[in-house]
PDB file of the backbone (N, CA, C, O) and the ligand in Angstrom, with CONECT records:
HET     ZN  A 101       1
ATOM      1  N   MET A   1      59.943  39.160  17.326  1.00  0.00           N
ATOM      2  CA  MET A   1      59.953  39.841  18.756  1.00  0.00           C
ATOM      3  C   MET A   1      61.166  39.770  19.567  1.00  0.00           C
ATOM      4  O   MET A   1      61.138  39.436  20.752  1.00  0.00           O
ATOM      5  N   ALA A   2      62.365  40.121  18.857  1.00  0.00           N
ATOM      6  CA  ALA A   2      63.793  39.743  19.765  1.00  0.00           C
ATOM      7  C   ALA A   2      63.928  41.151  20.583  1.00  0.00           C
ATOM      8  O   ALA A   2      63.852  42.304  20.160  1.00  0.00           O
ATOM      9  N   GLY A   3      64.142  40.683  21.822  1.00  0.00           N
ATOM     10  CA  GLY A   3      64.634  41.730  22.685  1.00  0.00           C
ATOM     11  C   GLY A   3      63.418  42.552  23.176  1.00  0.00           C
ATOM     12  O   GLY A   3      63.750  43.546  23.822  1.00  0.00           O
ATOM     13  N   GLY A   4      62.392  42.411  23.057  1.00  0.00           N
ATOM     14  CA  GLY A   4      61.277  42.989  23.309  1.00  0.00           C
ATOM     15  C   GLY A   4      60.505  42.604  24.589  1.00  0.00           C
ATOM     16  O   GLY A   4      59.316  42.870  24.769  1.00  0.00           O
ATOM     17  N   ALA A   5      61.335  41.923  25.498  1.00  0.00           N
ATOM     18  CA  ALA A   5      60.617  41.213  26.671  1.00  0.00           C
ATOM     19  C   ALA A   5      60.432  41.964  27.686  1.00  0.00           C
ATOM     20  O   ALA A   5      61.288  42.228  28.530  1.00  0.00           O
ATOM     21  N   ASP A   6      59.023  42.451  27.661  1.00  0.00           N
ATOM     22  CA  ASP A   6      58.430  43.450  28.460  1.00  0.00           C
ATOM     23  C   ASP A   6      58.155  42.686  29.732  1.00  0.00           C
ATOM     24  O   ASP A   6      57.761  41.520  29.706  1.00  0.00           O
ATOM     25  N   ARG A   7      58.406  43.481  31.046  1.00  0.00           N
ATOM     26  CA  ARG A   7      58.237  42.716  32.088  1.00  0.00           C
ATOM     27  C   ARG A   7      57.195  43.568  33.043  1.00  0.00           C
ATOM     28  O   ARG A   7      57.357  44.759  33.308  1.00  0.00           O
ATOM     29  N   PHE A   8      56.286  42.895  33.434  1.00  0.00           N
ATOM     30  CA  PHE A   8      55.228  43.724  34.491  1.00  0.00           C
ATOM     31  C   PHE A   8      55.565  43.129  35.804  1.00  0.00           C
ATOM     32  O   PHE A   8      55.913  41.986  36.099  1.00  0.00           O
ATOM     33  N   GLY A   9      55.381  44.158  36.496  1.00  0.00           N
ATOM     34  CA  GLY A   9      55.578  43.868  38.040  1.00  0.00           C
ATOM     35  C   GLY A   9      54.757  44.735  38.911  1.00  0.00           C
ATOM     36  O   GLY A   9      54.138  45.665  38.395  1.00  0.00           O
ATOM     37  N   VAL A  10      54.688  44.500  40.294  1.00  0.00           N
ATOM     38  CA  VAL A  10      53.799  45.054  41.144  1.00  0.00           C
ATOM     39  C   VAL A  10      54.854  46.050  42.053  1.00  0.00           C
ATOM     40  O   VAL A  10      55.909  45.542  42.433  1.00  0.00           O
ATOM     41  N   CYS A  11      54.601  47.255  42.342  1.00  0.00           N
ATOM     42  CA  CYS A  11      55.440  48.097  43.186  1.00  0.00           C
ATOM     43  C   CYS A  11      55.678  47.460  44.394  1.00  0.00           C
ATOM     44  O   CYS A  11      54.783  46.901  45.027  1.00  0.00           O
ATOM     45  N   ALA A  12      56.985  47.523  44.794  1.00  0.00           N
ATOM     46  CA  ALA A  12      57.276  46.794  46.047  1.00  0.00           C
ATOM     47  C   ALA A  12      57.119  47.806  47.169  1.00  0.00           C
ATOM     48  O   ALA A  12      57.393  47.492  48.327  1.00  0.00           O
ATOM     49  N   ALA A  13      56.707  48.946  46.861  1.00  0.00           N
ATOM     50  CA  ALA A  13      56.627  50.014  47.810  1.00  0.00           C
ATOM     51  C   ALA A  13      55.367  49.804  48.713  1.00  0.00           C
ATOM     52  O   ALA A  13      54.357  49.670  48.021  1.00  0.00           O
ATOM     53  N   ASP A  14      55.167  49.746  49.868  1.00  0.00           N
ATOM     54  CA  ASP A  14      54.090  49.782  50.564  1.00  0.00           C
ATOM     55  C   ASP A  14      53.586  51.233  51.122  1.00  0.00           C
ATOM     56  O   ASP A  14      54.408  51.917  51.732  1.00  0.00           O
ATOM     57  N   PRO A  15      52.283  51.712  50.934  1.00  0.00           N
ATOM     58  CA  PRO A  15      51.096  50.762  50.495  1.00  0.00           C
ATOM     59  C   PRO A  15      50.993  51.091  49.004  1.00  0.00           C
ATOM     60  O   PRO A  15      49.882  50.989  48.485  1.00  0.00           O
ATOM     61  N   CYS A  16      52.020  51.470  48.276  1.00  0.00           N
ATOM     62  CA  CYS A  16      51.611  51.906  46.650  1.00  0.00           C
ATOM     63  C   CYS A  16      51.092  50.662  45.872  1.00  0.00           C
ATOM     64  O   CYS A  16      49.997  50.702  45.311  1.00  0.00           O
ATOM     65  N   ARG A  17      51.916  49.509  45.840  1.00  0.00           N
ATOM     66  CA  ARG A  17      51.357  48.437  45.028  1.00  0.00           C
ATOM     67  C   ARG A  17      50.741  48.700  43.598  1.00  0.00           C
ATOM     68  O   ARG A  17      49.815  48.050  43.112  1.00  0.00           O
ATOM     69  N   ALA A  18      51.344  49.670  43.049  1.00  0.00           N
ATOM     70  CA  ALA A  18      50.902  50.049  41.608  1.00  0.00           C
ATOM     71  C   ALA A  18      51.553  49.104  40.758  1.00  0.00           C
ATOM     72  O   ALA A  18      52.653  48.658  41.087  1.00  0.00           O
ATOM     73  N   PRO A  19      50.930  48.713  39.583  1.00  0.00           N
ATOM     74  CA  PRO A  19      51.498  47.942  38.382  1.00  0.00           C
ATOM     75  C   PRO A  19      52.382  48.930  37.735  1.00  0.00           C
ATOM     76  O   PRO A  19      52.057  50.098  37.522  1.00  0.00           O
ATOM     77  N   TYR A  20      53.593  48.364  37.415  1.00  0.00           N
ATOM     78  CA  TYR A  20      54.353  48.884  36.517  1.00  0.00           C
ATOM     79  C   TYR A  20      55.070  48.124  35.422  1.00  0.00           C
ATOM     80  O   TYR A  20      55.164  46.897  35.463  1.00  0.00           O
ATOM     81  N   LEU A  21      55.580  48.863  34.435  1.00  0.00           N
ATOM     82  CA  LEU A  21      56.249  47.933  33.246  1.00  0.00           C
ATOM     83  C   LEU A  21      57.824  48.130  33.412  1.00  0.00           C
ATOM     84  O   LEU A  21      58.302  49.237  33.162  1.00  0.00           O
ATOM     85  N   ASP A  22      58.504  47.251  33.759  1.00  0.00           N
ATOM     86  CA  ASP A  22      59.805  47.257  33.818  1.00  0.00           C
ATOM     87  C   ASP A  22      60.486  47.423  32.611  1.00  0.00           C
ATOM     88  O   ASP A  22      60.218  46.597  31.738  1.00  0.00           O
ATOM     89  N   ARG A  23      61.331  48.324  32.341  1.00  0.00           N
ATOM     90  CA  ARG A  23      61.799  48.691  30.979  1.00  0.00           C
ATOM     91  C   ARG A  23      63.428  48.660  31.269  1.00  0.00           C
ATOM     92  O   ARG A  23      64.169  49.103  30.391  1.00  0.00           O
ATOM     93  N   THR A  24      63.926  48.197  32.362  1.00  0.00           N
ATOM     94  CA  THR A  24      65.217  48.120  32.574  1.00  0.00           C
ATOM     95  C   THR A  24      65.775  46.867  31.865  1.00  0.00           C
ATOM     96  O   THR A  24      65.041  45.890  31.717  1.00  0.00           O
ATOM     97  N   ARG A  25      67.108  46.863  31.402  1.00  0.00           N
ATOM     98  CA  ARG A  25      67.323  45.740  30.544  1.00  0.00           C
ATOM     99  C   ARG A  25      67.646  44.755  31.484  1.00  0.00           C
ATOM    100  O   ARG A  25      67.420  43.599  31.126  1.00  0.00           O
ATOM    101  N   ALA A  26      68.178  44.951  32.733  1.00  0.00           N
ATOM    102  CA  ALA A  26      68.448  43.841  33.735  1.00  0.00           C
ATOM    103  C   ALA A  26      67.200  43.270  34.403  1.00  0.00           C
ATOM    104  O   ALA A  26      67.164  42.193  34.999  1.00  0.00           O
ATOM    105  N   GLY A  27      65.991  44.269  34.204  1.00  0.00           N
ATOM    106  CA  GLY A  27      64.769  43.479  34.938  1.00  0.00           C
ATOM    107  C   GLY A  27      64.905  43.923  36.448  1.00  0.00           C
ATOM    108  O   GLY A  27      64.233  43.276  37.252  1.00  0.00           O
ATOM    109  N   ARG A  28      65.538  44.749  36.837  1.00  0.00           N
ATOM    110  CA  ARG A  28      65.761  45.003  38.280  1.00  0.00           C
ATOM    111  C   ARG A  28      64.887  46.241  38.915  1.00  0.00           C
ATOM    112  O   ARG A  28      65.116  46.740  40.017  1.00  0.00           O
ATOM    113  N   GLN A  29      64.189  46.509  38.315  1.00  0.00           N
ATOM    114  CA  GLN A  29      63.208  47.532  38.758  1.00  0.00           C
ATOM    115  C   GLN A  29      62.015  46.617  39.647  1.00  0.00           C
ATOM    116  O   GLN A  29      61.445  45.566  39.351  1.00  0.00           O
ATOM    117  N   ARG A  30      61.911  47.493  40.845  1.00  0.00           N
ATOM    118  CA  ARG A  30      60.953  47.092  41.686  1.00  0.00           C
ATOM    119  C   ARG A  30      60.053  48.234  42.221  1.00  0.00           C
ATOM    120  O   ARG A  30      59.304  48.038  43.179  1.00  0.00           O
ATOM    121  N   PHE A  31      60.141  49.489  41.558  1.00  0.00           N
ATOM    122  CA  PHE A  31      59.005  50.158  42.139  1.00  0.00           C
ATOM    123  C   PHE A  31      58.387  50.947  40.820  1.00  0.00           C
ATOM    124  O   PHE A  31      59.062  51.021  39.793  1.00  0.00           O
ATOM    125  N   CYS A  32      57.232  51.458  40.894  1.00  0.00           N
ATOM    126  CA  CYS A  32      56.614  52.215  39.877  1.00  0.00           C
ATOM    127  C   CYS A  32      57.031  53.533  39.512  1.00  0.00           C
ATOM    128  O   CYS A  32      56.642  53.994  38.439  1.00  0.00           O
ATOM    129  N   CYS A  33      57.704  54.137  40.197  1.00  0.00           N
ATOM    130  CA  CYS A  33      58.525  55.434  40.050  1.00  0.00           C
ATOM    131  C   CYS A  33      59.599  55.703  40.937  1.00  0.00           C
ATOM    132  O   CYS A  33      59.848  54.989  41.909  1.00  0.00           O
ATOM    133  N   GLU A  34      60.297  56.806  40.597  1.00  0.00           N
ATOM    134  CA  GLU A  34      61.556  57.275  41.271  1.00  0.00           C
ATOM    135  C   GLU A  34      61.042  57.630  42.588  1.00  0.00           C
ATOM    136  O   GLU A  34      61.794  57.352  43.522  1.00  0.00           O
ATOM    137  N   LEU A  35      59.867  58.211  42.889  1.00  0.00           N
ATOM    138  CA  LEU A  35      59.462  58.335  44.304  1.00  0.00           C
ATOM    139  C   LEU A  35      59.203  57.365  45.299  1.00  0.00           C
ATOM    140  O   LEU A  35      59.350  57.680  46.480  1.00  0.00           O
ATOM    141  N   CYS A  36      58.780  56.045  44.931  1.00  0.00           N
ATOM    142  CA  CYS A  36      58.386  54.956  45.615  1.00  0.00           C
ATOM    143  C   CYS A  36      59.959  54.425  45.855  1.00  0.00           C
ATOM    144  O   CYS A  36      60.302  54.142  47.003  1.00  0.00           O
ATOM    145  N   ASN A  37      60.874  54.302  44.778  1.00  0.00           N
ATOM    146  CA  ASN A  37      62.191  54.089  44.959  1.00  0.00           C
ATOM    147  C   ASN A  37      62.967  54.805  45.943  1.00  0.00           C
ATOM    148  O   ASN A  37      63.812  54.228  46.627  1.00  0.00           O
ATOM    149  N   ASN A  38      62.707  56.085  46.050  1.00  0.00           N
ATOM    150  CA  ASN A  38      63.548  56.852  47.125  1.00  0.00           C
ATOM    151  C   ASN A  38      62.879  56.647  48.330  1.00  0.00           C
ATOM    152  O   ASN A  38      63.637  56.602  49.299  1.00  0.00           O
ATOM    153  N   ARG A  39      61.469  56.484  48.614  1.00  0.00           N
ATOM    154  CA  ARG A  39      60.943  56.400  49.773  1.00  0.00           C
ATOM    155  C   ARG A  39      61.556  55.144  50.309  1.00  0.00           C
ATOM    156  O   ARG A  39      62.244  55.145  51.329  1.00  0.00           O
ATOM    157  N   ALA A  40      61.265  53.949  49.525  1.00  0.00           N
ATOM    158  CA  ALA A  40      61.756  52.806  49.962  1.00  0.00           C
ATOM    159  C   ALA A  40      63.401  52.647  50.520  1.00  0.00           C
ATOM    160  O   ALA A  40      63.807  51.987  51.477  1.00  0.00           O
ATOM    161  N   ALA A  41      64.055  53.371  49.705  1.00  0.00           N
ATOM    162  CA  ALA A  41      65.387  53.459  50.026  1.00  0.00           C
ATOM    163  C   ALA A  41      65.646  54.156  51.516  1.00  0.00           C
ATOM    164  O   ALA A  41      66.417  53.701  52.361  1.00  0.00           O
ATOM    165  N   ALA A  42      64.936  55.208  51.638  1.00  0.00           N
ATOM    166  CA  ALA A  42      65.075  56.031  52.847  1.00  0.00           C
ATOM    167  C   ALA A  42      64.358  55.134  53.887  1.00  0.00           C
ATOM    168  O   ALA A  42      64.718  55.455  55.020  1.00  0.00           O
ATOM    169  N   ALA A  43      63.586  54.254  53.883  1.00  0.00           N
ATOM    170  CA  ALA A  43      63.086  53.422  54.745  1.00  0.00           C
ATOM    171  C   ALA A  43      63.864  52.199  55.118  1.00  0.00           C
ATOM    172  O   ALA A  43      63.901  51.612  56.199  1.00  0.00           O
ATOM    173  N   ALA A  44      64.473  51.941  54.003  1.00  0.00           N
ATOM    174  CA  ALA A  44      65.563  50.878  54.482  1.00  0.00           C
ATOM    175  C   ALA A  44      66.740  51.438  55.076  1.00  0.00           C
ATOM    176  O   ALA A  44      67.274  50.848  56.015  1.00  0.00           O
ATOM    177  N   TYR A  45      67.255  52.634  54.581  1.00  0.00           N
ATOM    178  CA  TYR A  45      68.308  53.115  55.556  1.00  0.00           C
ATOM    179  C   TYR A  45      68.081  53.396  56.966  1.00  0.00           C
ATOM    180  O   TYR A  45      68.927  53.313  57.856  1.00  0.00           O
ATOM    181  N   ARG A  46      66.827  53.745  57.091  1.00  0.00           N
ATOM    182  CA  ARG A  46      66.408  54.268  58.544  1.00  0.00           C
ATOM    183  C   ARG A  46      66.338  53.005  59.275  1.00  0.00           C
ATOM    184  O   ARG A  46      66.835  53.007  60.401  1.00  0.00           O
ATOM    185  N   SER A  47      65.775  51.856  58.810  1.00  0.00           N
ATOM    186  CA  SER A  47      65.606  50.663  59.864  1.00  0.00           C
ATOM    187  C   SER A  47      67.174  49.951  59.712  1.00  0.00           C
ATOM    188  O   SER A  47      67.450  48.964  60.394  1.00  0.00           O
ATOM    189  N   ARG A  48      67.818  50.337  59.091  1.00  0.00           N
ATOM    190  CA  ARG A  48      69.262  49.775  59.029  1.00  0.00           C
ATOM    191  C   ARG A  48      69.940  50.789  60.208  1.00  0.00           C
ATOM    192  O   ARG A  48      70.504  50.264  61.168  1.00  0.00           O
ATOM    193  N   THR A  49      69.895  51.625  60.142  1.00  0.00           N
ATOM    194  CA  THR A  49      70.746  52.548  60.965  1.00  0.00           C
ATOM    195  C   THR A  49      69.732  52.924  62.403  1.00  0.00           C
ATOM    196  O   THR A  49      70.084  53.879  63.095  1.00  0.00           O
ATOM    197  N   ARG A  50      68.840  52.356  62.682  1.00  0.00           N
ATOM    198  CA  ARG A  50      67.963  52.625  64.013  1.00  0.00           C
ATOM    199  C   ARG A  50      68.638  52.280  64.917  1.00  0.00           C
ATOM    200  O   ARG A  50      69.466  51.381  64.761  1.00  0.00           O
ATOM    201  N   ARG A  51      68.473  52.865  66.022  1.00  0.00           N
ATOM    202  CA  ARG A  51      69.063  52.157  67.399  1.00  0.00           C
ATOM    203  C   ARG A  51      67.885  51.757  68.417  1.00  0.00           C
ATOM    204  O   ARG A  51      66.782  52.299  68.492  1.00  0.00           O
ATOM    205  N   SER A  52      68.286  50.875  69.049  1.00  0.00           N
ATOM    206  CA  SER A  52      67.415  50.174  69.669  1.00  0.00           C
ATOM    207  C   SER A  52      67.318  50.691  71.228  1.00  0.00           C
ATOM    208  O   SER A  52      66.535  50.151  72.010  1.00  0.00           O
TER     209      SER A  52
HETATM  210 ZN    ZN A 101      54.984  52.859  43.593  1.00  0.00          ZN2+
END
């Protein structure tokens, strides 16, 4: 079973929390799908650029 290290995780996007299977070689996946990834990126961008 060489190189078949499947990794399971839980989507980091709130309130999704769906379990996903990380199939990236680096194991950097944090979201269940592209949609959550984009949504979280947009939210991070917004909070980073928001004015007080
Ligand atoms: Zn998700």
